[in-house]
LUMMARTOR-60077 format. One line per field, with one value per residue (C-alpha): residue number from 1; residue in one letter; x, y, z. Coordinates in steps of 0.02 Angstrom, whole numbers, plus 50000, padded with zeros to 5 digits. Each point is the difference from the previous one (the first is absolute). Example, Ala and Ser with C-alpha at 12.3 -4.5 7.8 and 13.67 -1.06 7.14 Angstrom:
<nodes>
pos: [1,2]
code: [A,S]
xx: [50615,50069]
yy: [49775,50172]
zz: [50390,49967]
</nodes>
This chain:
<nodes>
pos: [1,2,3,4,5,6,7,8,9,10,11,12,13,14,15,16,17,18,19,20,21,22,23,24,25,26,27,28,29,30,31,32,33,34,35,36,37,38,39,40,41,42,43,44,45,46,47,48,49,50,51,52,53,54,55,56,57,58,59,60,61,62,63,64,65,66,67,68,69,70,71,72,73,74,75,76,77,78,79,80,81,82,83,84,85,86,87,88,89,90,91,92,93,94,95,96,97,98,99,100,101,102,103,104,105,106,107,108,109,110,111,112,113,114,115,116,117,118,119,120,121,122,123,124,125,126,127,128,129,130,131,132,133,134,135,136,137,138,139,140,141,142,143,144,145,146,147,148,149,150,151,152,153,154,155,156,157,158,159,160,161,162,163,164,165,166,167,168,169,170,171,172,173,174]
code: [M,K,K,W,A,F,V,S,Y,I,V,I,I,S,I,L,A,I,G,L,F,Y,Y,L,P,F,T,N,K,V,N,L,V,G,T,E,V,K,R,E,I,R,S,G,P,N,G,D,F,L,K,D,I,Q,Y,V,S,A,K,D,I,A,T,G,K,T,L,M,Y,K,N,E,G,T,P,W,P,L,S,P,Y,V,K,F,D,S,R,D,L,T,R,K,V,I,S,L,E,E,Y,K,P,G,A,I,V,L,A,T,Y,F,G,F,H,L,P,I,L,N,M,Y,P,N,I,T,G,V,K,A,V,G,S,D,Y,K,P,N,S,N,F,N,I,V,V,T,V,I,F,L,S,T,V,L,L,S,F,I,W,L,I,R,K,F,R,Q,P,E,N,I,A,S,S,K,L,T]
xx: [50023,49869,50132,50086,49833,49961,50175,49987,49829,50064,50151,49892,49870,50139,50078,49830,49960,50165,49974,49822,50054,50141,49884,49848,49987,50026,49985,50083,49953,50164,50084,50116,50180,50094,50053,50166,50074,50133,50093,50016,50096,49887,50049,49900,50014,50109,50115,49996,49905,49963,49824,49935,49890,49888,49963,49866,50026,49855,49952,49859,49862,49949,50170,50117,50121,50093,49951,50088,49910,50077,49921,50039,49909,49933,50126,49971,49890,49865,49975,49819,50053,50035,50087,50081,49972,50135,50068,49825,49976,50165,49943,49836,50095,50113,49852,49910,50158,50021,49821,49924,50140,49950,49846,49935,50019,49932,50142,49947,50134,50037,50146,50107,50131,50147,50153,50119,49958,49991,49818,49869,49813,49957,49887,49859,49906,49986,49846,49977,49869,49932,50058,49836,50011,49985,50074,49885,50072,49848,50096,50132,49867,49906,50159,50060,49831,49998,50179,49967,49838,50093,50136,49872,49901,50156,50061,49832,50011,50177,49948,49851,50108,50123,49863,49923,50054,50137,49919,49812,49998,50121,49903,49839,50087,50049]
yy: [50422,49871,49876,50130,50051,49821,49971,50161,49948,49829,50080,50129,49870,49883,50137,50046,49816,49972,50159,49949,49824,50072,50112,49888,49933,49813,49890,49842,49891,49977,49955,50139,49945,50157,50177,50069,50173,50032,50162,50052,50141,50102,50142,50160,50177,50049,49849,49828,49964,49849,49930,49859,49881,49881,49827,49877,49816,49878,49825,49981,49888,49932,49962,49992,50118,50132,50176,50165,50167,50172,50116,50174,50166,50079,49959,50155,50156,49949,49826,49945,49931,50139,49897,50087,49864,49874,49998,49972,49857,49923,50014,49915,49859,49977,49998,49871,49892,50013,49989,49889,49886,49893,50106,50011,50179,50085,50103,50137,50061,50078,49981,49864,49882,50011,49922,50054,50183,49972,50055,49941,50035,50139,49940,50119,49907,49844,49927,49840,49889,49824,49851,49996,50185,50034,50167,50113,50067,50090,50164,49919,49919,50164,50098,49865,49992,50190,49999,49859,50083,50163,49908,49909,50159,50098,49858,49998,50190,49985,49868,50104,50154,49912,49921,50169,50076,50128,50133,49995,50134,49907,49838,50084,50066,49828]
zz: [48344,50051,50057,50111,50075,50049,50068,50101,50062,50057,50088,50091,50053,50061,50106,50073,50036,50089,50104,50042,50049,50107,50101,50020,50178,50022,50153,50065,50147,50092,50163,50056,50023,50047,49964,49947,49979,49868,49981,49819,49919,49889,49887,49994,49937,50149,49987,50078,50160,50110,50010,50109,49901,50096,49932,50056,49965,49997,49947,49875,50066,49830,49924,50150,49914,50098,49949,50032,50004,50007,50127,49938,49995,49842,49863,49896,50014,49876,50070,50025,50171,50123,50135,50147,50131,49955,50178,50071,49879,50057,50182,49953,49913,50152,50120,49892,50000,50189,50063,49866,49941,49851,49968,49822,49939,49846,49925,49879,49881,49831,49882,49924,50065,49879,50083,49862,50038,50189,49991,50125,50015,50122,50142,50044,50136,50106,50082,50100,49917,50021,49899,49901,49950,49813,49942,49900,49837,49930,49986,49889,49893,49973,49960,49879,49911,49981,49934,49876,49941,49970,49905,49892,49962,49958,49887,49908,49981,49930,49873,49943,49984,49885,49893,49956,49834,50025,49896,49981,49865,49887,50020,49939,49843,49939]
</nodes>
């Protein structure tokens, strides 16, 4: 019983950690390269339908690697990001490319890049910044500390719960 409780605990915490890491906002300092629209066939409750997906490509300032971001509205109804302005964001990216070519841009995004699943991080904002700009990640630090504290406290509670005698009355009789 104890072994299954700990295994279940580890599985649940792992799922929560992956979900938290997926939805925390991250930033990259990039040079914008271009935008692209791909038409994808999606399936829904009423059959298949066509959906235009916008992609933003950029070059990371620090590493020089080419990055691809998906620019899509809210992916599912309970998402913490309520994003309905994906077309406005595309227009902002295009105007930054045209009127400030080579400008350093801070791209804010959430999600993972998993090429095998054709999965790209979803961009939520772009902002022109200077070359000496340092992104602030205090929100991520606070959320991570709260999450890790909760995990530690719940782990301590679980250990204490399993170290207690199962039946206090029977332990007093012996």
